[in-house]
C-alpha positions as CSV (number, residue, x, y, z in Angstrom):
1,M,-14.7,-107.9,-5.7
2,D,-11.1,-107.6,-5.4
3,Q,-9.5,-105.1,-8.0
4,R,-6.7,-106.5,-8.1
5,R,-8.0,-109.8,-9.6
6,L,-9.7,-108.0,-12.0
7,E,-6.5,-105.9,-13.4
8,Y,-5.3,-110.0,-13.1
9,F,-7.5,-111.0,-15.8
10,I,-7.4,-108.7,-18.1
11,A,-3.5,-108.2,-18.8
12,V,-4.3,-112.1,-18.9
13,A,-7.3,-111.7,-21.7
14,E,-5.0,-109.0,-23.6
15,E,-1.4,-110.7,-23.3
16,M,-3.0,-113.5,-23.9
17,N,0.3,-115.5,-22.2
18,F,0.7,-115.6,-18.7
19,T,4.1,-114.8,-18.5
20,R,4.1,-112.1,-20.8
21,A,0.9,-110.7,-18.2
22,A,3.0,-110.8,-15.2
23,Q,6.0,-109.1,-16.2
24,R,3.8,-106.4,-17.2
25,L,2.0,-105.9,-13.9
26,H,4.9,-106.7,-11.9
27,V,4.1,-109.6,-10.1
28,T,5.2,-113.6,-10.4
29,Q,3.4,-116.1,-12.5
30,S,2.1,-117.8,-9.4
31,T,1.0,-114.6,-7.8
32,L,-0.8,-114.0,-11.4
33,S,-1.9,-117.6,-11.6
34,A,-3.2,-117.8,-8.2
35,G,-5.1,-113.9,-8.2
36,I,-6.8,-115.9,-11.6
37,K,-7.6,-118.6,-10.1
38,A,-9.2,-116.6,-7.2
39,L,-11.3,-115.2,-9.1
40,E,-13.2,-117.7,-11.1
41,S,-13.8,-119.3,-7.7
42,D,-15.8,-116.0,-6.8
43,L,-17.5,-116.4,-10.0
44,R,-18.4,-119.9,-9.7
45,V,-17.1,-120.0,-13.6
46,E,-13.7,-120.5,-15.8
47,L,-13.1,-117.9,-17.4
48,V,-9.4,-118.8,-19.2
49,T,-8.0,-121.8,-20.9
50,R,-4.5,-123.0,-19.9
51,S,-1.9,-125.1,-21.4
52,T,1.2,-125.3,-22.3
53,R,1.7,-123.1,-25.5
54,S,-1.2,-121.0,-25.4
55,V,-3.9,-119.6,-22.8
56,Q,-7.7,-119.0,-24.5
57,L,-10.9,-116.8,-23.1
58,T,-13.6,-119.3,-22.3
59,E,-17.2,-118.0,-23.4
60,A,-17.6,-116.4,-19.7
61,G,-14.4,-115.0,-20.2
62,S,-14.5,-112.8,-23.3
63,A,-18.5,-111.7,-22.2
64,F,-16.6,-110.5,-18.6
65,L,-14.2,-108.7,-20.4
66,P,-15.7,-105.7,-21.0
67,E,-17.5,-105.7,-17.7
68,A,-14.5,-106.3,-16.1
69,R,-12.7,-102.9,-18.2
70,A,-16.0,-101.4,-17.6
71,A,-16.0,-102.0,-13.3
72,L,-12.0,-101.0,-13.5
73,E,-13.1,-97.6,-15.5
74,A,-16.2,-97.3,-12.2
75,L,-13.3,-97.3,-10.0
76,D,-11.2,-94.9,-11.3
77,R,-14.0,-92.7,-11.3
78,A,-15.0,-93.1,-7.8
79,R,-11.7,-92.2,-6.9
80,A,-11.4,-88.9,-9.0
81,T,-14.4,-88.1,-6.2
82,V,-12.5,-87.9,-3.5
83,E,-9.0,-87.1,-4.7
84,P,-6.8,-84.3,-4.9
85,V,-5.7,-83.1,-8.2
86,S,-2.5,-84.0,-6.9
87,A,-3.1,-87.2,-5.9
88,G,-2.3,-88.1,-10.0
89,L,-3.8,-90.2,-12.2
90,R,-4.6,-94.0,-12.0
91,G,-5.4,-96.9,-13.8
92,S,-4.9,-98.1,-17.6
93,L,-5.4,-97.1,-20.7
94,T,-5.1,-98.8,-23.8
95,V,-4.6,-97.1,-27.7
96,G,-5.5,-98.9,-30.9
97,M,-2.8,-97.9,-33.9
98,L,-2.5,-98.3,-37.9
99,T,0.5,-99.6,-38.9
100,S,3.0,-97.2,-40.0
101,M,1.3,-94.0,-38.4
102,T,3.8,-90.9,-38.1
103,V,1.1,-87.9,-38.2
104,V,0.6,-88.8,-35.1
105,D,4.0,-89.3,-33.5
106,V,2.4,-92.3,-30.9
107,P,5.9,-93.1,-29.2
108,A,6.1,-88.9,-28.1
109,L,2.8,-88.2,-26.9
110,A,3.2,-92.0,-24.8
111,G,6.5,-90.7,-23.4
112,D,4.7,-87.3,-22.7
113,F,1.6,-89.2,-21.4
114,H,3.7,-91.2,-18.9
115,R,5.9,-88.5,-18.1
116,R,3.0,-86.0,-16.7
117,H,1.0,-89.5,-15.6
118,P,3.1,-92.2,-14.3
119,G,0.6,-93.9,-12.6
120,V,-1.5,-95.1,-15.4
121,R,-0.7,-97.7,-17.8
122,L,-0.1,-97.1,-21.4
123,R,-0.8,-100.0,-24.0
124,V,-0.6,-99.0,-27.6
125,A,-1.9,-102.1,-29.6
126,M,-2.4,-103.5,-33.8
127,S,-5.1,-105.1,-35.0
128,Q,-4.6,-107.4,-37.6
129,R,-8.1,-106.3,-38.9
130,G,-7.9,-102.7,-39.5
131,T,-10.2,-100.0,-38.8
132,A,-12.6,-102.6,-38.7
133,G,-11.1,-104.7,-35.7
134,L,-10.1,-100.7,-34.0
135,V,-13.0,-99.9,-34.0
136,E,-14.7,-103.1,-32.6
137,D,-12.4,-103.0,-30.1
138,V,-13.8,-99.4,-28.7
139,K,-17.1,-101.0,-28.8
140,E,-16.1,-104.2,-27.4
141,S,-14.4,-102.3,-24.7
142,R,-11.3,-103.8,-25.4
143,A,-9.6,-100.1,-26.5
144,D,-10.2,-96.3,-24.3
145,V,-8.9,-94.6,-28.3
146,A,-8.0,-95.4,-31.6
147,F,-6.2,-94.5,-34.6
148,V,-8.8,-95.4,-38.0
149,G,-9.0,-94.2,-40.8
150,R,-12.7,-93.0,-42.0
151,R,-15.0,-90.7,-40.4
152,L,-17.5,-92.9,-39.4
153,R,-21.4,-91.7,-38.0
154,D,-22.1,-94.3,-35.5
155,E,-23.9,-92.9,-32.4
156,H,-21.6,-95.6,-30.6
157,L,-18.9,-93.7,-30.8
158,N,-17.1,-89.6,-30.5
159,V,-15.0,-89.4,-34.0
160,M,-12.3,-86.7,-34.2
161,P,-10.5,-85.9,-37.4
162,I,-7.3,-85.8,-38.3
163,K,-6.2,-85.7,-41.7
164,D,-7.8,-86.4,-45.1
165,F,-5.3,-88.6,-48.2
166,E,-6.8,-88.5,-51.3
167,L,-5.7,-90.7,-53.5
168,Q,-3.4,-91.9,-56.5
169,L,-2.5,-95.0,-58.9
170,L,0.3,-96.0,-58.5
171,V,1.8,-98.4,-61.2
172,A,5.4,-99.8,-62.7
173,E,7.3,-97.9,-65.0
174,D,6.4,-100.4,-67.5
175,H,3.1,-100.3,-67.4
176,P,1.2,-99.1,-70.1
177,L,-0.7,-97.1,-68.3
178,S,2.3,-95.2,-66.9
179,R,2.1,-93.4,-70.1
180,R,-1.3,-91.6,-69.0
181,D,-1.5,-88.7,-67.1
182,A,-4.8,-89.6,-65.6
183,V,-7.3,-93.0,-65.8
184,R,-10.4,-94.3,-64.6
185,L,-11.7,-96.9,-62.5
186,A,-13.7,-98.5,-65.6
187,D,-9.6,-98.6,-66.9
188,L,-8.7,-100.8,-64.7
189,A,-11.5,-102.9,-64.4
190,S,-8.6,-106.1,-66.1
191,E,-6.2,-105.1,-64.2
192,P,-4.6,-107.4,-60.6
193,F,-4.1,-105.5,-57.6
194,V,-1.9,-105.0,-54.4
195,E,-4.2,-103.7,-51.4
196,M,-4.3,-104.0,-48.7
197,P,-6.5,-107.1,-46.7
198,I,-10.0,-106.3,-46.0
199,G,-11.1,-104.5,-43.5
200,F,-8.6,-101.5,-43.2
201,C,-10.0,-98.6,-44.7
202,Q,-8.6,-98.1,-48.0
203,R,-9.5,-101.5,-49.0
204,E,-13.2,-101.0,-48.0
205,L,-13.6,-97.4,-49.7
206,V,-11.7,-98.5,-53.0
207,D,-13.4,-102.0,-52.9
208,E,-17.6,-99.6,-52.5
209,A,-15.9,-97.8,-55.5
210,F,-15.8,-100.2,-57.6
211,A,-19.0,-101.7,-56.2
212,R,-20.4,-98.4,-57.5
213,A,-19.1,-98.3,-60.4
214,E,-20.1,-101.6,-61.1
215,L,-16.6,-103.3,-62.1
216,P,-14.7,-106.4,-61.5
217,R,-11.2,-106.1,-58.9
218,Q,-8.9,-108.5,-58.8
219,V,-7.1,-108.1,-55.8
220,L,-3.7,-110.3,-56.4
221,V,-1.8,-109.6,-53.2
222,E,-2.9,-108.7,-49.6
223,V,0.0,-106.3,-47.8
224,S,-1.4,-105.1,-44.2
225,D,1.5,-102.6,-44.2
226,I,0.6,-99.9,-46.6
227,T,4.0,-98.3,-46.7
228,T,5.6,-101.5,-48.7
229,I,2.9,-101.5,-51.3
230,P,4.9,-99.7,-53.9
231,Q,7.3,-102.2,-53.6
232,Y,4.7,-105.0,-54.6
233,V,4.0,-102.9,-57.7
234,M,7.2,-102.5,-58.9
235,R,7.9,-105.9,-59.2
236,G,4.9,-106.0,-61.3
237,L,2.7,-107.6,-59.3
238,G,0.3,-105.5,-60.1
239,V,-1.5,-101.5,-59.7
240,A,-2.4,-99.9,-56.5
241,F,-3.7,-96.8,-54.5
242,Q,-1.5,-94.4,-52.6
243,P,-2.6,-91.4,-50.7
244,K,-0.6,-89.1,-52.8
245,T,1.4,-87.3,-49.7
246,F,3.1,-90.4,-49.3
247,P,6.8,-89.9,-51.6
248,V,6.6,-92.1,-54.8
249,H,9.0,-95.3,-55.0
250,P,12.0,-95.9,-57.4
251,G,10.8,-98.0,-60.6
252,V,7.0,-97.2,-59.8
253,R,5.2,-93.8,-61.6
254,A,1.9,-92.6,-60.2
255,V,-0.7,-91.4,-62.4
256,A,-4.2,-89.9,-61.9
257,L,-7.3,-90.6,-61.2
258,Q,-10.2,-89.4,-63.1
259,G,-13.7,-88.8,-62.4
260,T,-14.0,-90.2,-59.3
261,G,-11.9,-88.5,-56.0
262,L,-11.0,-91.3,-53.7
263,S,-10.1,-90.2,-50.0
264,W,-10.3,-91.1,-47.0
265,T,-9.6,-89.6,-43.8
266,L,-7.5,-90.6,-40.3
267,C,-10.5,-90.3,-37.5
268,V,-9.4,-91.0,-33.3
269,I,-12.1,-92.4,-32.2
270,S,-13.9,-93.2,-28.4
271,S,-16.5,-94.9,-27.5
272,A,-20.0,-92.2,-26.8
273,K,-21.4,-95.2,-24.7
274,R,-18.7,-95.0,-22.3
275,K,-18.1,-91.9,-19.5
276,P,-14.7,-91.2,-20.6
277,T,-12.1,-91.8,-17.7
278,R,-9.7,-89.5,-16.1
279,A,-6.9,-91.0,-18.7
280,L,-8.6,-90.8,-21.2
281,H,-9.6,-86.9,-20.6
282,A,-6.2,-86.3,-20.4
283,F,-4.7,-87.9,-23.7
284,M,-6.8,-86.5,-25.6
285,D,-5.5,-83.1,-24.4
286,L,-1.6,-84.1,-24.9
287,L,-3.1,-85.3,-28.5
288,P,-2.6,-82.0,-30.6
289,R,0.6,-81.3,-29.5
290,H,2.0,-84.2,-31.9
291,I,0.2,-83.6,-35.2
292,H,1.9,-83.5,-37.6
293,H,0.5,-82.9,-40.4
294,E,2.8,-82.1,-42.9
295,R,3.9,-86.3,-42.1
296,A,3.0,-88.4,-45.0
297,F,0.8,-90.7,-42.9
């Protein structure tokens, strides 16, 4: 099976757009389209459905995507056995990201990686489902490595902790709880919350804590960027949790939590079931140089 056609298919599947995929691969859109059609002809199955506005994977395309990635990874490992080190790395590496993360300086890491390994196509991707989506992306071979907000125990994953984040409560300055030095979860059962969407690590952590305490919790506002939560709290839309290392926004007061130690851990994960590519090894070797533990998040 032609390697280039596999690369075409993976790019289309990741971009869900022929124009962006062609730009990413530095080929014409007609060349890309012809390559996909040739691959479908080889496989005798339709992999993508096309319209003037969108591209979607068929059921066969979704099933074929992880196998296509695995095939390219196998080719990379095969080359590594015969190519001299001086030949440099080739292939691709997809990195899953959390929004607003600065503890790891990913742009600097990506720049460092690219200067050392210009033959590797590096792609940084976000998930609308937070940690849950990123874990699924790694397991399903949609990402090679990802930064997530939870210390996972999963035989399918390699997990490296980076930093712990202990939570505190945020309330508006005129909220009755702002006069307290500390609060318990039970004090918050009737409060509306500003929170991350379901799937994000902090949301799951807090939901589980309230469930264990058999307490109700109402989430009034959901936002996917954790750094914007204090702005909603300041406007009186609810209370919220935020890591202690974050700066306290004007108009908002931080209150300690009593009787429960809520915290989550920023980690980097990769698959424990697939042999890591040389590109992934190189990325992980550079990672420690770009971790800044003094940063808020």
